C-alpha positions as CSV (number, residue, x, y, z in Angstrom):
1,X,288.0,30.0,105.2
2,X,290.2,27.7,103.8
3,X,289.7,24.5,105.6
4,X,292.6,22.8,107.3
5,X,294.5,20.2,105.4
6,X,293.6,16.3,107.0
7,X,296.8,15.2,108.6
8,X,295.7,11.7,108.1
9,X,296.0,12.8,104.4
10,X,298.9,14.2,104.7
11,X,300.7,11.4,106.0
12,X,299.6,9.5,103.5
13,X,300.6,11.9,100.8
14,X,304.1,11.8,102.6
15,X,304.9,8.1,103.0
16,X,303.3,7.1,100.0
17,X,306.0,9.2,98.1
18,X,307.9,7.7,100.2
19,X,307.4,4.3,99.6
20,X,307.9,4.9,95.6
21,X,310.8,6.4,96.1
22,X,312.1,3.1,98.1
23,X,310.2,1.2,95.5
24,X,312.1,3.7,92.7
25,X,316.4,2.2,94.4
26,X,315.6,-1.0,93.8
27,X,313.2,-2.4,96.8
28,X,309.8,-3.4,95.9
29,X,310.0,-5.6,97.7
30,X,310.3,-3.4,101.0
31,X,307.7,-0.6,99.8
32,X,305.1,-3.4,99.8
33,X,306.0,-4.7,102.5
34,X,305.7,-1.3,104.3
35,X,302.3,-0.8,102.7
36,X,300.9,-3.9,103.3
37,X,301.4,-2.8,107.0
38,X,300.2,0.8,106.5
39,X,297.1,-0.6,104.9
40,X,296.7,-3.8,107.3
41,X,296.8,-0.6,110.5
42,X,294.7,1.3,108.2
43,X,291.9,-0.5,107.1
44,X,289.1,-0.6,110.2
45,X,289.3,3.1,110.9
46,X,289.6,5.4,108.0
47,X,289.3,2.8,104.8
48,X,290.0,5.2,102.6
49,X,292.8,6.1,103.7
50,X,293.9,1.8,103.3
51,X,292.1,1.9,100.0
52,X,295.2,4.6,98.7
53,X,298.0,2.0,100.3
54,X,295.8,-1.1,98.3
55,X,296.2,0.4,95.1
56,X,300.0,1.1,95.4
57,X,300.2,-2.7,96.1
58,X,298.6,-3.3,93.1
59,X,300.9,-1.3,90.9
60,X,304.1,-2.2,92.2
61,X,303.6,-6.2,92.5
62,X,303.9,-7.0,89.2
63,X,307.3,-5.8,89.7
64,X,308.3,-8.4,92.1
65,X,310.0,-12.0,91.6
66,X,309.9,-14.0,94.2
67,X,310.2,-17.8,93.1
68,X,308.9,-19.0,96.7
69,X,306.6,-17.0,99.5
70,X,307.9,-14.7,101.6
71,X,307.3,-16.0,104.3
72,X,309.4,-19.2,103.4
73,X,312.3,-17.9,101.8
74,X,314.1,-18.4,104.4
75,X,313.8,-21.9,104.5
76,X,313.6,-22.9,100.9
77,X,317.0,-24.1,99.6
78,X,318.7,-21.7,96.2
79,X,317.3,-22.2,93.6
80,X,319.0,-23.3,90.9
81,X,321.1,-21.5,88.1
């Protein structure tokens, strides 16, 4: 008898694939923010699933080019050119 696949693992697969595609379209910051939210939602109840999003973040964040911390970007003056 074939065991039923874990629906949580399947959802993680779908979300991680979607986040990777989002990053590939140039929306790496948005993908990382969503992955961070997924990590935060899963870290206590499903640490193995959360780890997958943590790995995604570690692989993608080097591509970010933040010049100011993201939460302060709105209040910061434009960067000199």
